[in-house]
N, C-alpha and C positions, 0 to 999 in steps of 0.2 A: 545468412541470417544471424542475428545477434540474440544472445540471451541477456535479459535485463540484468544489469549489474546491481546487486543489492547486498547490503551488509545488515539488513534488518533481521532481528531474531523473530522466529515464527511465534505468533501469538497463540499459544497452546490453549488458552482459555476460550478465545474467539472460535477456534476451529476444533474444539475438543471432540465433538461427536464425529466430525469428519475425519479426524486423525485415526480413529479406530477403524475406519474403512480403508484409508489410503496409506497410512503409515508416514513416518517422518521424512524418509528420503523422497518419496513421491511428492509430498507437500512442499518440500524445499524446491523441487524442480518446478512445480506449479507456480510458486512465488516468484520465480525468475523468468516466467514465460511472457512473450509478447505475441498478441493475437490481433489480427485485423478482421473485423466483422462488417460486411457490406450488406445493407438491407435491414431496415428497422421497422418492418411491419410486425405482425403477431409473432411469427416464428423467431425473427431476429431479436425482438424484445425478450423473449423467453431465453434464448441463448445468452444474450448479454446479462440478464439478471442472474442466471445460474453461474456464469463465469465470474462475475463480480462477487457474489456471495461466497464462492469457493476460493477466492483469493488469488486469481492470476495476477502476475506482476503488472501488466499493462494491457489495456483493451482500447483499441482505436476503432471508432465508429465512422462509417461512411454511408451516407444516404442523403443526397441533396434534394430528394423529391419532397414536395410540400405535403403536409398532413391533410387528409381528406376525411369525410364522414365515415367511410367504410373502414378506415384504419382503427377507429375507436372501439370496434366490437371485440378486437383481440389484442390490441396494443395498450396495455394498462399504464404506460408512462405518459400517454397522450390524453388530452382533454379538449373540450370545445374551444378553450382559449388558445389552443395550439394550431387551430385550422389555418393553413397557409404557410406556417413555419416549416422549415426543413425537419424531417423526422429525426435526424441525428441530433441537431441542436436542441430540439424540444425534449429529447430523451436524456441528454447528457447529465443534467443537474441531478435528477432523481436517481439515476443509476449511480452516480458518484456518492450519493448519500448512503447507499446500501453498505458500503465498505470503504472507509477512509484509507485503508492500506493499498487500494488498487488505483492506479493511474488510469483515468477514463479521458481519452483524447478524441478529437474530431479531425478527420481528413476531409477537406472540401473539394479537392481537385479530382482528376481522373485517376484510375488505378493503372499505374505503369509498372514496368518490369523493375525499375529501380526501387519503387515503393515496396513491392512484394518481397524483395530481398531482405527487408528489415524485420521480417516476422518469421516466427516458427510455424505458425498456423494461419491459414486464410480461410474464412468462411463466407460463402455467398448465399444469401437468401432472397427470395422473390426476384430472381434475376433471369434475364433472357438466356436462351441456350447459347447463342453466339458469344456472349460475355463469359459464360461458364467454360466454353471450350478454349477461349483465348487465355483466361487466367489459369485454367487447369493445366494447359500446356507449359506455361512459364513455371508454375510451381513444381510440376513433375521434373522439369529440366534441372531446377536448382535445389531439389530436395526439400522443398517447403511443403508441409502437410496441407492438403487441400480438401475442403468439404463443401458440398452443396446440400441445402435443406430447403424444402418448400412444402406448402400445403395448398390444395385446391379443394375448397369445400370440406368434404368428409374423407379425403384421401391425402396421404402424405408421402413424401419421397426424401430419402437421404442417401448421399453418395460420399464415399471416403476414398482418398488416394494418399497413402502415407509413403509412397515411393517403392522402389524395387527391392530395397534392402533395409527394412525397418526392424529394429530389435526391440522386443518386448522383454523388459527385465523381470517382471513379475506377472505372469499370465493370469493368475486366479486371485480371488479374494481370500481364499482359505489360508489360514496361518500354516507355516511349516509344521509337519507332524513331529511331535516330540514324545519319546517313550522311555520309560525306565528299564534299565538292563538287569536281568537276573543272572546271566552267566555268559561267558564267551570261551569257547574251546580253542586250544592251540591245534593248528592243522592247516591243511590246504584242501578245501577251504575251511576257514574258521567258521564255527556255527554260533550264532548269537541267539540267545533265548531271552525273550522279553518277560518282564515281571507280570504284566497283564496280557493274557493270551489274546484278548480281543484286539489289542493294539496291532498285532501282526497282520490282521486282515485289513488294516488301513494302509499298509504299504503295498507297493506293486513292484514286481520284478523290473529291474532297470532303474529304479529310483536311486538318486545319489544321496549319501548320508555322511555326516561327520559325527564325531564323538567328543564327549567332555566329561570330566568328573570321575573317570575310571581310576580305580586303585589297582595297582599290580601291572596290568597290561597298559602302561602309560603311553606306549608308542602310538596308540590310537588317538589319544587326546590331541585335538587340534590338527589332525592329519588332513591331507588333501581329500576332497570328496571321493567316496568309494561307492561303486555300484553294488547293489545287493540283489539277491535272488530269493524269492519267497518259496519255501518248501511246503509240501502238502501238510506236514505236521505243525505248521505255524512258526517254525524256526526260520532264521534268515542266514543265508550264506553271505559272508562279507569279504571274501578274498583270503589270501594267504596270511596266516598269523603264526606260522611255524616258528619263526625266529623271535617272536615277541615274548615278553615276560609273562609269567603265569598270572592269570586273572584272579584278583582277590575279591573285590566287591564294588558295588556302586556303579555310577555312571549313567549317562543318558545318550540316546542316539537321536539325532536331529536331521530331518529331511532338508536337503539343499534344493531350492527351486531352480529349475533350469530355464535360462532365457530361451525365447523362441523368435525366429525370424519370419517376417511377413513380407510378401511381395505383391504389390498392387499394380494394376494396369492404369495408364492415364485415361482420362475421360473420353478422348476421341476414340479409343479402342473399346473401353468398357461400355460405351453407349450402344454398340451393336453386338457386343459379346458379354452380356451382363452376368455377373455372379451375384445371386440374390440370397439373402438370409431367409430361410424357410425351413419348416419342420416336416414337410411332406411333399410328395409330387403334386398334389392338388394345390398346395400353397405356392409351389414354384410356378405352376401354370398361371395362377391368378396374378402373381407378382409380374410375370412377363407381360400379361395383358395390361396391367396398370402401367408398366414401363412404356409400352407403346402408346397408351392413352396420354401420358405426360408429354411424350415426344410429339404427338399429334396436337396437343394444346399449344405447344411452342410453335408449331407450324401454322396453326390458325392465327396466333398473335402476329407472326411474321407476315402473313398474307393480308390481314385485315387491320392491323394496327390496334387491335383491342382484343380482350378475352371474349369468350362466348357470353351472350346475355343469359341471365338467370332463367332457367326452365324454358328456353326458347327451342322448340323442336327443330327448326331449320338449322340453327347453329349447331345443335347437338348432332344432327345427321351429317353435317359437313365434317365434324371432328371424327366421326366414325369412318367416313370415307377416307380422310387423311391417314388414319391409323391403318386401314387396310392397304393403302398404297405405300406404306413404309417398307423399307428393305427388311427381309426376314432376319430374325435374330439368329445368332450363332452360338453353338455350345462351347465348352471349355477347350475343345480341340479344334475349333474353327468350323465344325460341321454345321450346316443349316438345321435349324430346329423345325421339325414338322409339327407345328402346333396350330390349332384353330383359334383365331381371335374370337374372344367372347364379346360380340358386338353389343349385346344388352348391357354388359358391364361397362364398356366404354361409353355408351350412350348415357348411362346413369351418372357416370363421373362427369361428363360434359354438362349435363343439365344442372348439376349442383356445384359446378366448379367455380362460379363467380364469388362465392361467399368466403368469408374469413371467420373462423370459429376459435374462441379462446381455448376450449379443451383440446382441439387438434393441435393448436400452436404449443400448448403445454407439453403434450406427448412428444411431438417431433423436436421441439426446442430442447427438451430435457435430454433426449437421446443424442442429439447433435452436440450439446454441451459436454456430455459424457465422453463422446469421441474426441473432442478437443482436449479434454483432460488426459485421455489415453495417449494422445500424440505428444503432449508436453511432459507427462509424468513417466511414460513408458511402463505404465501399470495397467494390466488387463488387456485382453486381446481385442484389437479393433474389428469393426465390421468388415465383412468380406463379400462385396464392396457396396452393394445396393441393399437398402431396406425400404420396403413398401408397407405402409400401414393404412388400412382403410376401416372406416366405421360406417359404411353405407347401410348397415343394419339399423342405424338411427332413423332412416327414412321409413315412413309408414309402408307396410307391405301392401295395403289395400288402396294406396293412393292411385288416382288416375294417372296414366302414363304421362300425360301432358296437362297439368293443371294450368289455370289461368296465369300467364306470366305477370299480369298486373299485380297479383297478390305478392309477388316476389321482387317487384321493382323498388329502387332506392326511394327512401322517404326523407333524405337529408337529416338523419338522426344517427346517434351513436350505435344503433343496433342494425344498421343497414347490412353489415356482413352476415349477420345471423338471419335476417329476413330473407336474404338472397338464397338461403338453403331451405329454411323451414316455412317461410311466409309470414305475413303480418298477423294473421289470426293466431298462429302459434306464439308469436312474440307477445301478443296481448295476454294470452293465457299464462305465459311464463312470468310476466310482470306481476301477477297476482298471487304467486306461490309464496307460502310461508314455511320455512324450514328451520329445524333445530340443528345447530352445528356444534362443532368440536369445542374443546376447552380453550383456555387463554382468551376468554371472550372479550374482555375489555380492549386488549391490544389488537386483537383481530378485528373488532368492530371499528376501531378508529382507522386501521389500515384499509378496511373495505370501503369506508366512506370516502377516503381519499381517492380510491380507484374509480368509484362511480357514485356521484352525488345523488343519483336517483334512488340508490339503495337505502331502504329503511332497515336499520340494524339495532337490535335491542340486546345489549350484553347482559347475560345472566351469570352471576358469579357463584351461585350456590352449587355445591357438588350434586351430581345426579346419581343418587343411590337411595337405599331404603329409608334413610333418615330424612329425606327431603320430598317424600311422596305427597306431603301436604302442600308443597309448592308446585311440583311437577305432577299434578294430579289430573283428574278428569277434565276440568275446565281448561287446563293448559294444553293437554294433548288434543283436545277437540279443536283447538285453534290453529294447529299446524298441519301441513299437508304431508310431511315426511321428516325423516331424520337422516342427517349425514354425520357419520361417526368416524373418528380416527383416534381411538383410545389406546393407552399404553399397556393395559393389562387385559388378559382374557377374562378375568373376573368382571371387570367393568364392561367389556364387550358383551358378555353373556347377559348382564343385567339390562343394558340398553336394548339388546335384541328382544329380551322378554317383554319389555315395555312396548316395543313396536308390535310384537305379536298380540299383546293384550289389547292394544288400541287399534289394531289393524292398520298400521301405518307403514309405508314403504321405508326400507332401511338401505341406505347406501353406505357400505362399510369398507374402510380402507386401512392399510397397514404397510409399514416399511421396516426394513432392517438392513442397513448398509445399501448394497446395490440390489437387494431383493424387494419387490413390491407386489402388492395384490390389491385388487378392487373387486368388490362383490356387490350384488344387488339382490334384495329379498323383497318380493312383491306378494301381498296378501292374496291367498287363493290361487296364485299362479306358479310360484316357485317354492322350493324348500325353504324352511326357516334357517336362521343362523345356527351353526354348530361349531364350537371351538375345536380345532384339531386336537385329537386325544393326546398326541405326543407333546404338543406345545403346552396344553393345559397341565399335563402331568409335570413337565419340567418346571413350570412356574411355581408349583407347590412342593417341589422336591426338597427334602431335608435329609440329613445324614445322622446315623446313630451317634449318640454322644460318646460312647466308648470308642468308636472308630476314630472320630475326630480328635479325641484327647490323647489316645495312646497307640492307635494302629492306623494312622493315615496311609493311604496308598495312592492318592491322586492330588493333583494341584488344587482342585476344588476343596479337598479336605483341609489342606494347609491354610487356604484363604478363610474358610469358615472358622477354623481355630483362631486365627489372628483377629478376625472380626469379633469373635466372642471375648478374646482377651481385652480388646479395646473397651467393649461394653462393660465388662466386669471391673477392670482396673480404674476406669476413668468416669464411669457413670453410676453403676450399681453401688460401688464402694462409697462414693460421695453421698449418694442418697441414704445409704445405711448409716453412715456416720451422722448425717444431719438428723436422722430420725432414730437415733440409737435406742431410745427407750422402747419404742414400738418394735424395733428390730429384735431387741433382746427378749421381749415378752413373747414374740412370735418366731423366735429363732428356729424352733422345730419345724416351722413351715417353710424355711428357706431350703432350696434344693442343694444338692451336693456342690455343684459348680459355683453357686452363689456364696456358700460358706467359704469355699476355697479362695475365691477372689477377694472377699473381705479380709481374710487372713493375710493375703499377700500384701495388702496395703498397711494394715495396722500391726502385723506381727513379723514384718520383714526386717531388713537391715536396720531401718529406723524404727525406734520404739516410741517416737513422739513426732509431732508435726515438724515438717521441714521449715527451716528459718532462712536458708540461703540457697542460691543456685547450686552450690557445692553439695548441699544435702540432697537436692533433687537428682544430681548426677550420681551420687552414691547409691540412692535408691534404685535408679534405672540400671546401674551396673549390677546391683544385687538381683534385680529382676531378670537381667540377661543370664546371670549364672544359674538362677533357679530354673528357668525355662529350658535353656539349651545345653546346660552342663550338669548341674546337680540333679535336676529332675530326671534326666536320662540315665545317669549313673544309678540312681535309686531304682529306676525301672529295671535296669539290667541286673541289679543285685538280686532282684526277686525273680526275674525271668532271664537267666543267663543265655548267651547266644547258642549254647549247645543243649538247652533244656529240651527234654523229650517227654511227650505226653504218654499217657498210659497205653495208647494204641500203637506206640512205637514211632509216631511221626514227630518231626521237630516242631516245637511250639512256634518258632520263627520260620514260617514257610507259607507259601501261597501269597495271599495279599498282605500278610503280616510281615513287613520288612524290618529286620533287626536294626534298631537305631544305633547311632554312635554319638557320644557327647562331643561338643565343640569346645575348643579352647579360645578364650577371648583374645583378640589381637587387634590393637588399635590401628594397624595398617590396613585392615580389611574394611572396605567402605561400608559393607552391609552391617558389620558390627557397630561401627561408629554411628551410622544412620539410626539404628535402633535406639542407642543410648541418647542420641541428640533428640529424637522425636519423643521418646518416653519421658525424658527429663523435662522437656518443655511442656508436655501435656500435664505432667505431675505438678509442675510449677503453676500452670494456669489454674488447675483444680484447687490449689491452695492460695491463689491470689498473689503469687510471687512473680517477679520478672524472669523471663527466660533469656535465651541467647541463641543466635544462629551461627556463632563463630566456631567453625569446625577446627580451625588450627588451635585455638585456645582450648577447646574441649580435648583434643588429642594430648596437649601438654598436661592438662589436669588429670586425665585418665592414667597417664604414666606415673603420676604422683600418688594416686589412690591405690591402696592394697585391694586385691580381690577379696570379696566377702568370704568369711570363714563359713564352711558348711554348717557349723554349729549355730551360727546366727540365723540360718535359714531353717533349722530343724523344727521350730514350732509350726512351720507351714506344712500341713499334712499333705502328702502326695496322694492324690485322689485315685481310687479305683485300681490300685497297683496290683492287687491280686484278684481282680474282678470281684472283690468284696468292697462295698462302698466305704470310702473313708468317712463319709458322713455318718455311717453306722457306728464308727468309732468315736464320734463326736459326743463325748459324755460330759458329766458335770464338771470335771476338772478343766476340760478344754473350754467349756462354756464360761467358766469363771475367768479363765485366762483372757478370752476374747472380750468379756465384759470389762475387765480391768483396762485392757488396751483401748477399748472404745471410750472409756471414761477419760483417759488421757487425751485422746484424739479430739474429743468434743469441746475441749477448752479453746475458745477462740471463735472467730466468725464462721458462719456456715461454709462448707466447701461448695465448689461450683461443679455440678454434674455436667460432663461434656457429652453432647450428642454428636454422633458421627456425621460429618459433612464431607461429601465427596470432593468439594472444592477447597477444602482446607488442607494445605500442604502437609502440616505435621500429622493430621489424621491419616492421610493416605500414606505418608512416609512410614508411620508406625506399623500400619497393617502390612504394607509391602515388605518392610524389613523383617517383621516377625514371621510372615509367611515364608519368605525366602530362607530364613535361618531354620525354620521348622522343616522345610524341604531338604535342606542340607543334612539335618539330623537323620532323616529317613531315606536319603538317596532318591528323592522325588524331583522331577523336573520343575524348577521354580518358575513362577510367573513374574514377568518384568513389571515395572511400576505402572505402565500404561494398561496392561491387561488386568492388573490388580484393581486399578481405579474403575475400569469398566465393569468388572464382575461384582466387586463389593459395592460399588456405587450404583449398581443396577442400571447402568447407562446403555441405552440402545444405540448402536452405531447408526449414524444417519448422514445423508448428503442431500444437497438441494436438488440434484437431478432426479433421484428416485422419487422424492416427495412431489416434485412438479409433475412427473409422468403419471403418478398414481392419482393426483388431483385431476389431471386431464381425463383419465379413464373413468373416474367417478362422474365428472361432468358429462361425458358422453352418455352414461346410463341415465342421468337426470333428464336429458332430452326425451328419452323413451317414456319415463315415468310421467312427465308433464303432458305429453301428447295424448291422443285418444287411446283407449284401452288397447294394449298390445298383447299378442300371444307370447307364450314362454319362449318360443324360438327367436324372438326379437332381442332378448336380453343376453348379456354376456358377463360371466366371471372372467377376470383377467389376472395373469401372473407374468411377471417379468424379472429377468436377471440381467442387469445392464453390464455386469462384468463379463458374462459369458454369452451375451448376445442372444438370449433366449426370450421369446415373446410368445405367449399362448393366451387365446381367448376361446371360451367354450360356453355352450348353453347350460344354464343351471338345471339341476334336477327338478322334477315335479315334486310337490309335497307328498310325503308317504301317506298312503291310505291305511287307516287302522280299522279293524273289524271286530265286532263283538255280537254274536248271534246275527241278527239281520241288520244291525246298525253299522253304518260306515261314516267315518269322519277323518279330517286331517288336523294338523296342528293349528290351522287358522279358524276352525269351526268352534262355535260355542252355542249353548242354549240360552236364548234371551227370553226372560219372563218379566212382564211389567208388574209392579207392586199392586197396581189397581187402586181404585177408590170405592169403598174403603179398602184399606190394605189387606192383602191376603193373609190367611192363616197358614201355618205350616202344612196342615192337612190339604188345603186348597192347592198349595204349591206342589206338594208331592203328587197329587192327582193330575195336575197340569203337566208335570214332567213325564209321568207315566203315559199320558195321552200322546205326548210328543214322540216318545221312543218305544213305548210298549214294554218298558222294563220297570220293575220296582227298585228304587234306589234309596240310599240314605245319604244325608248331606252333612258336610263338614265345613267349618270355617276356621282357618289357621290350624287345621289338624284336630279341631274339637268338634265332636258330633253334636248336632242339634237335636237328633232323635236316635236313640239306640233301639235296635230290634230285639235285644235280649238284655236281661239284667235289671230292667226296671219293671215295676208293677204295672199292670194294665191301667190302673188309675193314673199313675204318673205319666205314662205314655199318652193317655187321653188328654191330660192337662196340657202337655206340650203341643199336641196336634191342634188344639183349639186356640193356641196363642198366636198373636201377630208375629210375623217373621222378625221384624226389627226388635220387638220386645224380647224375643227369645235369644237373639244374637247378643243383646246387652247382658242378659242374665248369664249366658254360657261363657262369653269371652271378656266380659267387663269392658267392652269397647263400644263407643257410639260412632256412627258414621261421621267422618270428618266434614267440615264445612265445604260445600261444593262437590262432595262425593256423589256421583250419579248412580253407581252400581255397587252391590255387594257381590263379590266373587265367591261362589260356593263350589266346593269340590264334591264330586259324585262318587259314591262307592256302591257297587251292586251287591245286594243281599244274596247270600248263599253261594257265592263264588270265591274260591281260594286263589284263583289265578290273578296275577298282577296286571291290571288293566288301567291305563291312564285315559280316563274319559275326558271329553271336552268340558271346560268349566261351565258353570251356570251363572249367567249374569242376571242378577235380580235387580231390575231397574227401579230406583227409588223415585 
């Protein structure tokens, strides 16, 4: 097998989110891979699409069969115009357009041994068993990774054979553990204490680790990986350190990931001795029954030259008989498995096996493509060795065992594959559904039209939030049947879910992060409503104390937040302040401490006037380096010396407070140079001056420039150095000094405030370098540039395979929502981890029942009261509500009471009771109903009860 020769540099912008999942070494291996894919029906198209999007070097397509109507239901590269053309030829052009960096070729001949030797991975889809056995034997013999993927209706199958000695270089998606060191003892064994006690629990005995950045015990820096042993007290044994130098300070310990070896059986053995991916004994048994069902379907095809007819009871019974006649499966030790074949399951598989469904193709094609990437990248553990996935829960539970086969017969239309599973009546109902879908609407709408010209798509470009409820209001939501959402933040998810609850619309909710994916379904009155995970929602809103970030950082995240704040202050806030200096000076007292400090850093630093040249910008950047990483630290240590003791006798610099050390500027240090280069360019851009990318010239210039005198930096007040705000020291003299400096600075054109952009190299370089230098000050493990960009740019790692799989899982739940009303047991929440081969589906919880006295309700319930003609008074409305639930309540709109039970005179209460509801709403809230608004939503509060009860809302129909 050959690896594609390539000298191309990886397009990091094109693969940016994927790089955060796979890493550069794996991506480079993928870019050089050669893959053969045979079979271009639904699953094959999904595999091909994912591989092309993810950047394999070369993909060769093989499928000489002509396109037919049933292909169009799941193969999105084909259209009516392709009928009769070979599936490979019809798919090539559109596939190639997905990624110009991938070579997409066609092989029109037979699959021979010589052909197979030219590839690293071979994938067969929609193939006969005899072909699978022949190709699998050749591939196993020559060390070519081999996969089989197929779907039959609502059941899918995947097989992997990576050979008898396949090495996985990086088994998991998790980054290597990195932790800061507090102390290392000399001895046998040496005992390592971590700065953060919680870090010790992330390591396991037997883990291999290396060390870096240690002062004193330098023998450990860059040493060969050492095994560690976790002790009960949280310290770590790291082997003999008796002869090593005395430990002084600093350093980090880094986990070394261990490669793992995988051994796979060839298909001719694994066919009768299957190792299946399953989470329980029940799943293992079901997988074995599905395994036999697939084998029986191959036997049926071999005997009759065709697959079973859709929902034909005679054909289905023949498949069951063939499955029962198969040789018994064997266990891992070769022992016969004493298992009872689930004949009802096999029959259900056979009845619906003639169809081809796009959601099933999406799920199986995504997992198969991920396995191809594992084979070529050697990242993540491959499947061991069979995976069976079924969504037979999509079929109605109360369906007659043998419905009329005519309802499932082909119609010579693009939906024949779907009709073969669900029938023509279901297809007609599906064609009338109206759904609100995810963002990026204009691009998605155009792409969807190209996939299916029958689809009517209306792109809506307005944000869906509180500010657009006049657009996405009662009229809009009454026109849609449901919502499919794939939003980037939990805040947005909560809002959309609340809209669905309000309008009683089904919500199909999906999300991905790297190789993790989830798909959930929320049905009014049937399932629970959406609830954001508490931990995820909390992390999204996480913030760090200003004092910790500025002076006592202890984590990588602290250094990144500090660097991001530096960017905002130096290159955005300061420019805005200078541009609006009169307003800034009159409201100077309203600026917070950090804002005053950053303005001073620009106008009271090394330069006391606007820069005129590139040299001025470099000089300012060098002064800023000295201020942040040398002078500022020495000032901090002068007030809090390393040996400072608090009144209670404990060291000030202890626990999470790590004593910092000043850095010495060194042009030979790449991070030092990168900081000055980025800062100088940003400073130049802010002042409308040309910058420079020439690092060699910058090094020469820096050697000629003297380091700034600390006296030049003295006017910049070090903030919060004695835990007493420097801003409190900002008196009249300092205000005058800043005013005079701003007067000088405002002569000339306005400055350009810079807004951080994650795709701007200088923006990311500045934050990455600043955070790394800050980490060096405090002995914190630094983040590399890639991690910095991901965290600061708030980039969610993503790959095409997980996205496709989750989209497929959502599509399967859509089948259930569209069909006749289904019980809760029919629906599934799903979770997958493609890196660790974990797949889980479970029935959603029922909505929680709330009680108050004799009243019961769920989150989906509401009280509906028509306004009436003539419109009700408030007294009439209150009486109507009391009649409904037997309780006296008071009503609120937007938190404002329409009637108080106390505090008003009886005359005023009587006046309100006699008013029309809409008139009273206008008086109390100063708001009138929006055009098209159909209901007023009123909150209910029970009189006389102190307990906190969330009553169902009252919908007052206008």
